[in-house]
N, C-alpha and C positions, 0 to 999 in steps of 0.2 A: 941147684943144677949139678949134675954129675960131670966129672971130668971126661967121661966117655961120651957125652952128648956131642953130636956133630957140630963142627965149627964152619963158619962161612965168612968170607970177606965181604965188606959192604963199603961202597963208595957213596959219599953224600957231600953236598956243598959245605964249605967251611962254616958258613953262618948257621946252618942246621946242626952241625957237629957241636958248635958252641952252645946252642940251645939245649941239646941233649945232655951235654956235660953239666950245664947249670941245673937242669931238672933233676939229674941224678944226684947232684950235691944237695939240692933242696929236699929231696926225699930220703937222703941217707943211704942211697943204693949205689952199686957199681953202674957204670955205663951199660954193661951187658944186662944187668937185672932191670934197669930202666927200659931199655929197648924191648926186652922180652915181655915185660909187663904191658907196655903200650901195644905191642903187636897182639898179645893175647886178648886185650880189651877190644881191639878193633875187630877181632873175630867174634867176640861176644856181642858186639853191636850189629852184627850182620843180620840179614833177614831171618836166618834160622834162629838167632837169639831173640829177635822180635817175635817170631812165631811162638817160641817157647814162653815168652812173657805173656803173650795174649792167651795162650792155653792156661796159664796160671790164673789170669784174671777170670777167664770163663769158669774155671773150676771153683774159684772163690765165689763167684756169683751164684753158681749152682748150689754151693753149700749154704749161702745166705738165703736163697729161696727155699731150701729144704727146712730151714729154721723159721720160716714164716715171713720173711721179708720178700714181698711179692713184687714191689715196684720201686726200685731205687731212684728212678727219675723224679719222683715227687719231691725230693729234697734238693734237687739241683736247681741252681738259678736258671731262668729262662734262656739266657744266652748260651748255656752249655747243654741244654736238653737236645736230644737227637733231632727233633723236628726243626730246630733253629740252626743246626750245623750244616755247612755245605756238604753235599754228597759228591763222591768222585765223579769227575766228568761234568759237573754242573757248576755254574757260577753262584757265588753266595748272593742271597737276596739283598737288594739295595734298600736302604731305609727311606729313600726319597720316592719310592713308587708304591 
């Protein structure tokens, strides 16, 4: 981080401050570096980050298909094949019916 990066004050509960300090010590970073890392990771885990991850998976699947792998589901256990997974807005199938 550059010295000319913007600064800001932050208020947090005392217990949270202690947890941040402990995490910074454990990772060998300053409190500032610990907070910056955690905030950056929270944005990476955002829906935009998830969309980028899904695009990477789709690209990898296309590449596998172009190499002759036509159906990856064949090697999946039944419980994780798409037909057995619950769909959005639907309840999972019960095994008793």
